[in-house]
C-alpha positions as CSV (number, residue, x, y, z in Angstrom):
1,X,0.0,0.0,0.0
2,X,1.4,3.3,-1.1
3,X,1.0,6.5,0.9
4,X,1.2,9.7,-1.1
5,X,1.6,13.1,0.5
6,X,1.6,16.4,-1.3
7,X,3.1,19.3,0.6
8,X,3.5,23.0,-0.3
9,X,7.0,24.4,-0.3
10,X,7.6,28.0,0.8
11,X,11.0,29.6,0.4
12,X,11.6,32.5,2.6
13,X,14.5,34.7,1.5
14,X,15.9,37.9,2.8
15,X,16.1,41.4,1.4
16,X,19.9,41.5,2.1
17,X,20.8,38.3,0.1
18,X,19.6,35.9,-2.5
19,X,19.6,32.7,-0.4
20,X,17.8,29.6,-1.7
21,X,16.2,29.5,-5.1
22,X,13.4,27.5,-6.6
23,X,15.9,25.4,-8.6
24,X,17.6,24.5,-5.3
25,X,14.4,23.5,-3.7
26,X,13.5,21.3,-6.6
27,X,16.9,19.5,-6.3
28,X,16.6,19.2,-2.5
29,X,13.1,17.9,-2.3
30,X,11.6,16.4,-5.6
31,X,11.8,12.8,-6.6
32,X,14.6,12.3,-9.2
33,X,13.7,11.7,-12.8
34,X,13.9,8.2,-14.2
35,X,17.3,7.4,-15.5
36,X,19.1,9.7,-13.0
37,X,22.4,8.0,-11.9
38,X,21.9,6.2,-8.6
39,X,24.6,8.2,-6.7
40,X,22.7,11.4,-7.6
41,X,19.3,10.3,-6.3
42,X,19.6,12.3,-3.1
43,X,16.4,14.3,-2.7
44,X,14.2,14.0,0.4
45,X,11.5,12.3,-1.8
46,X,14.1,9.8,-3.0
47,X,15.1,9.2,0.6
48,X,11.6,8.4,1.9
49,X,10.8,6.2,-1.1
50,X,14.1,4.2,-0.6
51,X,13.9,3.6,3.1
52,X,10.2,2.5,3.0
53,X,10.6,0.3,-0.1
54,X,8.4,2.7,-2.2
55,X,5.6,2.8,0.3
56,X,5.8,6.6,0.9
57,X,5.6,8.9,-2.1
58,X,6.2,12.6,-1.6
59,X,5.2,15.3,-4.1
60,X,5.6,19.0,-3.7
61,X,3.8,22.2,-4.8
62,X,6.5,24.9,-5.1
63,X,5.2,28.3,-4.2
64,X,6.7,31.6,-5.3
65,X,9.6,32.5,-3.0
66,X,8.7,35.3,-0.5
67,X,11.2,38.1,0.3
68,X,11.0,39.3,3.8
69,X,13.0,41.9,5.7
70,X,15.6,40.4,8.0
71,X,13.8,42.1,10.9
72,X,10.4,40.4,10.2
73,X,9.3,39.5,13.8
74,X,8.1,36.0,13.0
75,X,11.2,35.1,10.9
76,X,13.6,36.6,13.4
77,X,11.9,34.8,16.3
78,X,12.3,31.4,14.4
79,X,16.0,32.2,13.6
80,X,16.8,32.9,17.2
81,X,14.5,30.2,18.7
82,X,13.2,32.6,21.3
83,X,10.2,30.5,22.2
84,X,6.7,30.0,20.8
85,X,8.2,28.8,17.6
86,X,5.1,26.8,16.6
87,X,2.9,29.9,16.8
88,X,5.4,32.0,14.7
89,X,5.6,29.2,12.1
90,X,1.8,29.0,11.9
91,X,1.6,32.8,11.5
92,X,4.1,32.7,8.6
93,X,2.1,30.0,6.9
94,X,-1.1,31.9,7.2
95,X,0.5,35.2,6.0
96,X,2.3,33.8,2.9
97,X,0.4,30.6,1.8
98,X,-3.0,31.1,0.3
99,X,-6.1,29.5,1.8
100,X,-6.6,27.5,-1.4
101,X,-3.1,26.0,-1.2
102,X,-3.5,25.2,2.5
103,X,-6.7,23.4,1.8
104,X,-5.4,21.5,-1.3
105,X,-2.2,20.2,0.2
106,X,-1.3,17.9,3.2
107,X,0.9,20.5,4.9
108,X,3.6,23.1,4.3
109,X,7.4,23.0,4.5
110,X,9.2,26.3,5.0
111,X,12.7,26.6,3.8
112,X,14.6,29.6,5.2
113,X,17.6,31.2,3.6
114,X,18.3,32.8,7.0
115,X,20.4,30.5,9.2
116,X,18.4,29.2,12.1
117,X,19.2,27.9,15.6
118,X,17.1,24.8,15.1
119,X,14.7,23.0,12.8
120,X,11.4,21.7,13.9
121,X,7.9,20.5,12.9
122,X,4.6,21.9,14.2
123,X,1.2,22.4,12.8
124,X,-1.3,25.1,11.8
125,X,-5.1,25.4,11.6
126,X,-7.1,25.7,8.4
127,X,-10.8,26.2,8.2
128,X,-12.2,23.6,5.8
129,X,-15.7,24.9,6.1
130,X,-17.5,27.4,8.3
131,X,-17.2,26.4,11.9
132,X,-14.9,23.4,11.2
133,X,-11.1,23.6,11.3
134,X,-8.4,20.9,10.9
135,X,-4.8,20.9,11.9
136,X,-2.1,20.2,9.3
137,X,1.6,19.7,9.7
138,X,4.2,22.4,9.1
139,X,8.0,21.9,9.0
140,X,10.7,24.4,9.2
141,X,14.4,24.1,8.2
142,X,17.0,26.4,6.9
143,X,20.1,26.8,4.7
144,X,22.5,25.9,7.5
145,X,20.7,22.5,8.2
146,X,21.8,19.3,6.5
147,X,19.7,16.9,4.4
148,X,19.4,14.6,7.4
149,X,17.6,17.3,9.3
150,X,15.1,18.1,6.6
151,X,14.3,14.3,6.1
152,X,13.7,14.2,9.9
153,X,11.3,17.1,9.9
154,X,9.4,15.7,6.9
155,X,9.2,12.5,8.9
156,X,7.3,14.4,11.6
157,X,5.0,15.8,8.9
158,X,4.3,12.3,7.8
159,X,3.4,11.3,11.4
160,X,6.6,9.6,12.6
161,X,7.6,10.3,16.2
162,X,11.1,10.3,17.7
163,X,13.1,7.1,18.2
164,X,14.2,7.0,21.8
165,X,16.9,5.0,23.5
166,X,18.0,3.4,26.8
167,X,21.2,4.9,28.0
168,X,22.0,3.9,31.5
169,X,19.2,1.4,32.3
170,X,15.8,0.2,31.1
171,X,14.3,3.1,33.2
172,X,16.5,5.8,31.8
173,X,15.2,6.7,28.3
174,X,16.5,9.5,26.2
175,X,14.8,11.2,23.3
176,X,16.6,11.0,19.9
177,X,18.9,8.3,21.3
178,X,18.7,5.7,18.6
179,X,21.6,5.9,16.2
180,X,19.9,3.8,13.5
181,X,16.9,6.0,12.7
182,X,16.5,9.3,10.9
183,X,13.9,10.1,13.6
184,X,16.6,9.7,16.4
185,X,20.3,9.5,16.7
186,X,21.4,13.0,17.9
187,X,21.7,12.5,21.7
188,X,23.3,9.1,22.2
189,X,26.1,9.7,24.7
190,X,29.6,9.2,23.2
191,X,28.4,9.6,19.6
192,X,27.8,12.3,17.1
193,X,24.9,12.1,14.6
194,X,27.3,13.2,11.9
195,X,29.2,9.9,12.4
196,X,26.2,8.0,11.1
197,X,25.6,10.2,8.1
198,X,27.0,10.1,4.6
199,X,29.3,12.9,3.6
200,X,29.1,12.8,-0.1
201,X,29.7,16.4,-1.0
202,X,27.7,18.4,-3.5
203,X,27.0,16.7,-6.8
204,X,28.2,18.3,-10.1
205,X,26.2,21.4,-11.1
206,X,24.2,21.6,-7.9
207,X,21.9,24.6,-7.5
208,X,22.1,24.5,-3.7
209,X,24.4,27.3,-2.5
210,X,27.9,26.2,-1.7
211,X,27.7,27.8,1.8
212,X,24.7,25.6,2.6
213,X,25.2,22.5,4.8
214,X,22.8,20.4,2.8
215,X,25.1,17.8,1.4
216,X,27.3,17.4,4.5
217,X,25.1,14.8,6.2
218,X,22.7,12.3,4.6
219,X,21.1,9.3,6.3
220,X,20.9,7.0,8.2
221,X,17.7,5.1,7.2
222,X,14.6,4.4,9.1
223,X,14.5,1.7,11.8
224,X,11.8,-0.9,11.2
225,X,10.5,-0.4,14.7
226,X,9.6,3.2,13.8
227,X,8.1,2.0,10.5
228,X,6.0,-0.5,12.3
229,X,4.9,2.0,15.0
230,X,3.8,4.5,12.2
231,X,2.0,1.7,10.3
232,X,-0.1,0.8,13.3
233,X,-0.9,4.4,14.1
234,X,-2.1,4.9,10.6
235,X,-4.4,1.9,11.0
236,X,-2.7,0.0,8.2
237,X,-2.0,-3.8,8.1
238,X,1.5,-4.9,9.3
239,X,4.1,-4.8,6.5
240,X,4.9,-7.9,4.6
241,X,8.5,-7.9,5.7
242,X,7.5,-8.4,9.3
243,X,7.7,-11.8,11.1
244,X,6.2,-12.4,14.5
245,X,7.3,-14.5,17.5
246,X,5.7,-15.1,20.8
247,X,7.7,-14.6,24.0
248,X,9.4,-17.9,25.1
249,X,8.5,-19.5,28.4
250,X,11.2,-19.6,31.1
251,X,13.8,-22.3,30.6
252,X,13.2,-22.8,26.8
253,X,15.1,-21.2,24.0
254,X,13.5,-20.1,20.7
255,X,15.5,-19.6,17.5
256,X,14.9,-16.5,15.4
257,X,16.0,-15.8,11.8
258,X,16.1,-12.3,10.4
259,X,17.9,-10.8,7.4
260,X,18.7,-7.6,5.7
261,X,17.7,-6.5,2.2
262,X,20.3,-8.8,0.6
263,X,18.8,-12.0,2.2
264,X,16.9,-14.5,0.2
265,X,13.1,-14.3,-0.2
266,X,11.1,-15.8,2.7
267,X,13.5,-14.4,5.3
268,X,11.8,-11.8,7.5
269,X,13.5,-8.3,7.4
270,X,12.4,-7.8,11.0
271,X,10.8,-9.9,13.7
272,X,8.3,-8.5,16.3
273,X,8.7,-10.5,19.6
274,X,5.8,-10.2,21.9
275,X,3.0,-7.6,21.8
276,X,3.9,-4.1,20.8
277,X,1.6,-2.5,23.3
278,X,3.0,-4.4,26.3
279,X,6.8,-4.2,25.9
280,X,7.4,-6.3,22.8
281,X,10.5,-5.6,20.7
282,X,11.7,-5.6,17.1
283,X,14.8,-7.3,15.9
284,X,16.4,-6.3,12.6
285,X,19.7,-6.4,10.8
286,X,21.1,-2.9,10.0
287,X,24.3,-2.5,8.0
288,X,25.4,-0.8,4.8
289,X,23.0,-1.9,2.1
290,X,24.4,-1.8,-1.4
291,X,21.1,-3.0,-2.8
292,X,19.6,0.5,-2.4
293,X,20.0,3.1,-5.2
294,X,21.9,5.2,-2.6
295,X,23.1,3.5,0.5
296,X,21.6,5.7,3.2
297,X,23.1,3.3,5.8
298,X,26.6,3.5,4.3
299,X,28.0,5.2,7.4
300,X,26.8,2.5,9.9
301,X,30.2,1.1,10.5
302,X,32.4,0.3,13.5
303,X,35.5,2.3,12.8
304,X,38.7,1.2,14.6
305,X,41.8,3.1,15.4
306,X,44.0,0.8,13.3
307,X,41.9,1.1,10.1
308,X,41.3,4.0,7.7
309,X,38.5,6.3,8.4
310,X,35.2,5.4,6.8
311,X,32.8,7.2,4.5
312,X,32.1,9.7,7.3
313,X,35.7,10.7,7.6
314,X,35.4,9.9,11.3
315,X,37.5,7.2,13.0
316,X,38.0,5.6,16.4
317,X,34.5,4.6,17.5
318,X,34.0,4.6,21.3
319,X,30.6,2.9,21.3
320,X,28.8,0.0,19.8
321,X,25.5,1.8,19.4
322,X,26.2,2.8,15.8
323,X,27.9,-0.4,14.6
324,X,26.4,-2.5,11.8
325,X,24.7,-5.6,13.3
326,X,21.6,-7.0,14.8
327,X,19.7,-4.0,16.3
328,X,16.9,-4.3,18.9
329,X,14.3,-1.7,19.7
330,X,11.5,-2.3,22.2
331,X,8.2,-0.5,22.4
332,X,8.0,1.6,25.6
333,X,5.9,4.3,27.3
334,X,7.5,7.8,27.4
335,X,6.6,11.2,28.7
336,X,6.2,13.6,25.8
337,X,6.9,17.3,25.5
338,X,3.2,18.0,26.2
339,X,3.3,16.2,29.5
340,X,1.2,13.3,28.1
341,X,2.3,9.7,28.2
342,X,3.0,8.1,24.8
343,X,2.7,4.4,24.3
344,X,4.2,2.2,21.7
345,X,7.3,4.4,21.2
346,X,10.4,2.7,19.7
347,X,13.2,2.7,22.3
348,X,16.7,1.5,21.2
349,X,18.0,-1.3,23.5
350,X,21.3,-2.5,22.0
351,X,23.3,-3.9,19.1
352,X,25.1,-7.2,18.5
353,X,27.8,-6.1,16.0
354,X,28.4,-8.0,12.7
355,X,31.2,-8.6,11.9
356,X,31.8,-9.6,15.5
357,X,33.0,-6.8,17.8
358,X,33.0,-7.3,21.5
359,X,29.4,-8.5,22.2
360,X,27.3,-11.4,21.0
361,X,24.1,-10.8,23.0
362,X,21.6,-8.2,24.1
363,X,19.3,-8.1,27.1
364,X,15.8,-6.6,26.6
365,X,14.1,-5.5,29.9
366,X,10.5,-4.5,29.9
367,X,7.0,-5.1,31.2
368,X,7.1,-8.7,30.0
369,X,10.3,-9.5,31.9
370,X,13.8,-9.9,30.8
371,X,14.8,-11.6,27.5
372,X,18.2,-12.3,26.1
373,X,19.1,-12.5,22.4
374,X,22.3,-14.3,21.5
375,X,23.9,-14.4,18.1
376,X,24.3,-18.0,16.9
377,X,25.5,-17.4,13.3
378,X,25.6,-14.7,10.6
379,X,26.1,-15.4,6.9
380,X,24.6,-14.1,3.7
381,X,22.9,-11.2,5.3
382,X,21.0,-13.5,7.6
383,X,21.4,-13.6,11.4
384,X,20.3,-16.6,13.5
385,X,19.7,-15.9,17.1
386,X,18.7,-17.7,20.3
387,X,16.0,-16.0,22.4
388,X,15.7,-17.0,26.0
389,X,13.7,-15.6,29.0
390,X,15.4,-14.4,32.2
391,X,18.8,-13.1,33.1
392,X,20.5,-16.2,34.5
393,X,23.5,-16.5,32.2
394,X,27.0,-16.4,33.5
395,X,29.3,-14.0,31.6
396,X,31.3,-15.9,29.1
397,X,34.0,-15.3,26.5
398,X,34.5,-16.6,23.0
399,X,37.8,-16.2,21.1
400,X,38.3,-16.2,17.3
401,X,41.9,-16.6,16.1
402,X,43.9,-16.3,12.9
403,X,47.5,-16.4,11.9
404,X,49.3,-15.0,8.8
405,X,52.8,-15.7,7.8
406,X,54.9,-13.3,5.7
407,X,58.2,-14.8,4.3
408,X,61.3,-12.7,4.9
409,X,62.9,-11.4,1.7
410,X,66.5,-11.5,2.9
411,X,69.7,-12.4,1.1
412,X,69.5,-16.0,-0.1
413,X,70.9,-18.3,2.6
414,X,73.7,-20.8,1.7
415,X,72.8,-24.4,0.9
416,X,73.7,-27.0,3.6
417,X,74.0,-30.7,3.0
418,X,72.1,-33.1,5.3
419,X,72.1,-36.9,5.6
420,X,68.5,-38.3,5.4
421,X,67.3,-41.8,6.0
422,X,64.3,-43.6,4.4
423,X,64.7,-42.5,0.8
424,X,64.5,-44.3,-2.6
425,X,63.7,-47.9,-3.3
426,X,64.8,-50.0,-0.3
427,X,64.4,-46.9,1.9
428,X,68.2,-46.3,2.3
429,X,70.2,-43.2,3.2
430,X,71.0,-40.2,1.0
431,X,72.4,-36.7,1.2
432,X,70.3,-33.6,0.3
433,X,70.7,-29.9,0.2
434,X,68.5,-27.5,2.2
435,X,68.3,-23.7,2.8
436,X,67.2,-21.9,6.0
437,X,64.0,-19.9,5.5
438,X,62.4,-17.4,7.9
439,X,59.0,-15.7,8.2
440,X,57.2,-13.2,10.3
441,X,54.0,-14.5,11.8
442,X,51.1,-12.2,12.8
443,X,48.6,-13.5,15.2
444,X,45.1,-12.0,15.6
445,X,42.7,-12.7,18.4
446,X,39.1,-11.4,18.7
447,X,37.1,-11.7,21.9
448,X,33.3,-11.5,22.2
449,X,31.3,-11.5,25.4
450,X,27.9,-12.9,26.4
451,X,26.0,-12.3,29.7
452,X,25.7,-9.1,31.6
453,X,28.9,-7.2,32.4
454,X,27.1,-4.4,34.3
455,X,26.7,-4.2,38.1
456,X,22.9,-3.8,37.7
457,X,22.7,-7.0,35.6
458,X,19.9,-5.5,33.6
459,X,21.5,-4.3,30.4
460,X,24.2,-6.2,28.5
461,X,26.7,-3.3,28.8
462,X,29.9,-2.7,26.9
463,X,32.5,-5.2,28.0
464,X,36.1,-4.5,28.9
465,X,38.9,-7.0,28.0
466,X,42.2,-7.7,29.6
467,X,44.9,-9.7,27.8
468,X,47.9,-11.9,28.7
469,X,50.6,-13.1,26.3
470,X,53.0,-15.9,27.3
471,X,52.1,-15.4,30.9
472,X,52.6,-11.6,30.9
473,X,49.8,-9.2,31.5
474,X,49.7,-6.7,28.6
475,X,46.7,-4.8,29.9
476,X,43.5,-3.5,28.3
477,X,42.6,-0.7,25.8
478,X,39.3,1.3,26.1
479,X,37.0,0.9,23.1
480,X,38.2,3.2,20.3
481,X,41.8,3.1,21.4
482,X,44.9,0.9,20.9
483,X,47.9,0.3,23.1
484,X,51.1,-0.9,21.3
485,X,54.0,-2.3,23.3
486,X,57.1,-4.4,23.0
487,X,57.1,-7.7,25.0
488,X,60.3,-9.7,25.6
489,X,59.7,-13.3,26.7
490,X,61.9,-16.4,27.3
491,X,60.4,-19.4,25.4
492,X,61.3,-23.0,24.7
493,X,62.0,-22.9,20.9
494,X,62.6,-25.9,18.6
495,X,65.3,-25.0,16.1
496,X,65.3,-26.9,12.7
497,X,68.3,-29.3,12.6
498,X,67.4,-31.7,9.8
499,X,64.6,-33.3,7.8
500,X,61.7,-33.0,10.3
501,X,64.3,-32.9,13.0
502,X,64.3,-30.1,15.7
503,X,66.6,-29.2,18.6
504,X,65.1,-27.6,21.7
505,X,66.6,-24.4,23.0
506,X,65.7,-21.7,25.4
507,X,65.6,-18.4,23.5
508,X,64.6,-14.8,24.2
509,X,61.9,-13.6,21.7
510,X,60.9,-9.9,21.2
511,X,57.2,-9.7,20.3
512,X,55.3,-6.6,19.0
513,X,51.9,-6.6,20.9
514,X,49.0,-4.3,20.2
515,X,45.8,-4.3,22.3
516,X,42.7,-2.7,20.7
517,X,39.8,-3.3,23.0
518,X,38.3,-6.6,21.8
519,X,41.3,-7.5,19.6
520,X,44.8,-8.5,20.2
521,X,47.6,-8.5,17.6
522,X,50.9,-10.2,18.2
523,X,53.8,-10.0,15.6
524,X,56.4,-12.7,16.0
525,X,59.7,-11.8,14.4
526,X,61.4,-14.1,11.9
527,X,64.3,-16.4,12.6
528,X,63.8,-18.3,15.8
529,X,62.1,-21.6,15.0
530,X,58.9,-23.0,16.2
531,X,57.3,-22.6,19.6
532,X,54.0,-22.4,21.4
533,X,52.6,-19.0,22.4
534,X,49.7,-19.0,24.9
535,X,47.2,-16.1,24.9
536,X,44.6,-15.4,27.5
537,X,41.6,-13.0,27.5
538,X,39.8,-11.8,30.6
539,X,36.3,-10.4,30.6
540,X,36.1,-7.4,32.9
541,X,33.0,-5.4,34.2
542,X,31.7,-2.6,32.1
543,X,32.2,0.0,34.9
544,X,35.7,1.6,34.6
545,X,38.0,1.2,37.5
546,X,36.8,-2.3,38.5
547,X,39.2,-5.2,38.2
548,X,37.0,-8.2,39.0
549,X,37.4,-10.9,36.4
550,X,34.0,-12.2,35.1
551,X,35.4,-14.9,32.8
552,X,38.6,-16.1,31.2
553,X,39.5,-18.2,28.1
554,X,42.7,-19.0,26.4
555,X,44.3,-20.2,23.2
556,X,47.7,-21.6,22.4
557,X,49.3,-20.8,19.0
558,X,51.8,-23.0,17.3
559,X,54.2,-20.5,15.8
560,X,56.9,-21.3,13.2
561,X,59.3,-18.5,12.2
562,X,62.2,-20.6,10.9
563,X,62.5,-23.9,8.9
564,X,64.7,-25.8,6.5
565,X,63.5,-26.0,2.9
566,X,64.9,-29.1,1.2
567,X,65.4,-29.6,-2.5
568,X,62.5,-31.1,-4.4
569,X,64.5,-34.4,-5.0
570,X,64.0,-35.3,-1.4
571,X,60.2,-35.4,-1.7
572,X,60.4,-37.6,-4.8
573,X,62.9,-40.0,-3.2
574,X,60.7,-40.2,-0.1
575,X,57.7,-41.1,-2.2
576,X,59.7,-43.9,-3.8
577,X,60.5,-45.2,-0.4
578,X,56.9,-45.2,0.7
579,X,55.8,-47.0,-2.6
580,X,58.5,-49.6,-2.0
581,X,57.3,-50.2,1.5
582,X,53.7,-50.6,0.5
583,X,54.7,-53.1,-2.3
584,X,56.7,-55.2,0.2
585,X,53.9,-55.3,2.8
586,X,51.3,-56.2,0.1
587,X,53.5,-59.0,-1.2
588,X,54.1,-60.5,2.3
589,X,50.3,-60.3,3.1
590,X,49.5,-62.2,-0.2
591,X,52.2,-64.9,0.5
592,X,50.9,-65.8,3.9
593,X,47.1,-65.4,3.7
594,X,45.2,-66.4,6.8
595,X,48.3,-66.8,8.9
596,X,49.2,-64.7,11.9
597,X,51.7,-62.9,9.7
598,X,49.2,-62.2,7.0
599,X,46.5,-61.0,9.3
600,X,48.9,-58.7,11.0
601,X,50.1,-57.2,7.7
602,X,46.6,-56.9,6.4
603,X,45.8,-54.7,9.4
604,X,48.8,-52.5,8.8
605,X,47.9,-49.1,7.2
606,X,49.9,-49.1,4.0
607,X,48.2,-46.0,2.6
608,X,49.0,-43.3,5.2
609,X,47.3,-39.9,4.7
610,X,50.4,-38.2,5.9
611,X,54.1,-38.6,5.4
612,X,55.6,-41.4,7.4
613,X,58.1,-40.4,10.1
614,X,61.7,-41.7,9.9
615,X,61.0,-43.9,12.9
616,X,57.9,-45.4,11.2
617,X,59.9,-46.1,8.1
618,X,62.7,-47.8,10.1
619,X,60.1,-49.9,12.0
620,X,58.4,-51.1,8.8
621,X,61.7,-52.0,7.1
622,X,62.8,-53.9,10.2
623,X,59.5,-55.8,10.3
624,X,59.9,-56.8,6.7
625,X,63.4,-58.0,7.3
626,X,62.4,-60.1,10.4
627,X,59.6,-61.8,8.5
628,X,61.9,-62.7,5.6
629,X,64.5,-64.1,8.0
630,X,62.0,-66.4,9.9
631,X,61.8,-70.1,8.9
632,X,58.8,-70.9,6.8
633,X,56.9,-72.6,9.6
634,X,57.6,-69.6,11.9
635,X,56.4,-67.1,9.4
636,X,53.1,-68.9,9.2
637,X,52.6,-69.1,13.0
638,X,54.0,-66.1,14.7
639,X,55.8,-62.8,14.4
640,X,57.4,-60.8,17.2
641,X,55.7,-57.5,18.0
642,X,57.1,-54.7,15.9
643,X,58.8,-52.1,18.2
């Protein structure tokens, strides 16, 4: 079902400057023509069509711009935000928009060429017939306000309310505190709304004045909780993209599946859990969406201090509340500006980032009790989550590890000759050349937490992580920071001394360690040998200054920074030895079928999936020789165990 709204557009310009023009308003507001390149589809009408899948269509009636003196009392009051702004806006509309236009349109948007302290939406009265008036929406924005602000005020004109958010606890709700919605996102502590907005710059040939802030901030999109709340207030059926799920009983987990716009058909784009009027909540996946003509969510990313700044030009995120991932909003009751309670208001609860970053669960606290969502898997734009009632989950840690080797491009090492046993037919002894090779090994560890890390045990909280490398505490780094250091440790190192032969030594190894909140990076220098390097992560409470350890987990890396690379002839000769051994064992098994010797040899693995060790080769050769030396009767009855 498509909702079409037609609004009048009134440009107010000043007698001391040109300001906005009709051409600029067309570019800023009107739906782009068919065939317009996707990256230039940036108007407010394009935005609302894109973020609602075409369900909202905006058209505009552009009025003749009005030139006012800079001292006009209504205009000056709006610019300075001295109070009573709704009444001043209504007066401007009545003064400069004809009754016929006010009757024929669904509302009026005023664009001011005079910079203003704030933008807002209000309403005005119009008499539709004698004795009967109706209220229609009015919006006000100015040349110094960005695209994001105008889209927000038009959202109010359409009937969308603010998206709120929980900041300190389920009882502490803040207006605008959802980073994922154009109807919120300006008052989340530790964040800036500009960080979640695209900064594309003006398109070629734009009619919007260069001094205007219009192109500096675009997006983000619309949270589906806000969309669902608006749909129900409009008396419309629930959107087709919505899935529903009842609240699980205590002690039983329920699996949810939700996907973004890239997921396959049949996957819900959002799931409503529980009743929306009694504390239900909406689960969705929010991340950059390349499927849209213009990716309004392109700035939803978790920037790290060790990575280049993203599309916003902003780096070093200090919160997870604007990261791409599984996003949860619940429906709550809030106290509005008019002192009245509003029900069914979307309230941001938390995010489970994808790709993984620090957290893998979210706790939703409301009238229906406490429920925990835990990420089970994420692939192909689809998140699978476990939903459980209650808070009884001990904090836990999960580590994800990786290792990358980079060969050292040093001067070619001289060749050294080694004597190697178990080569060629008959598995004899030969001499082969080898060179010493070295490589740098980079280890990466990522930690993610589940369970509450807050003292109140109500919200999930942002975890802290402490790290230990080779038994040495390397500390922690607050989210959005990194702490590099050099760590010198004494390790038991195996030094290459032959073909698959190693000599154990005690060596001092200098490691380059970087702690970046939920990630640990260790660079092992080339040239030592192979050794085990243990790493431990500690989950710490969210509250700074507390040192209690909530959970620990560890991983041991097998690091190899030096080895011997033998000439290719060794591998060929070793394969010939193995082939000879298999042929000999097969022959003996066929010569003594059914005997103790034959049964023993039939059970011997003659097709190893790995390369035999020198000891295994020597043992097999010895066994063959002992069988051949036994008298015929003995070969048929017994064979000494092979050592």
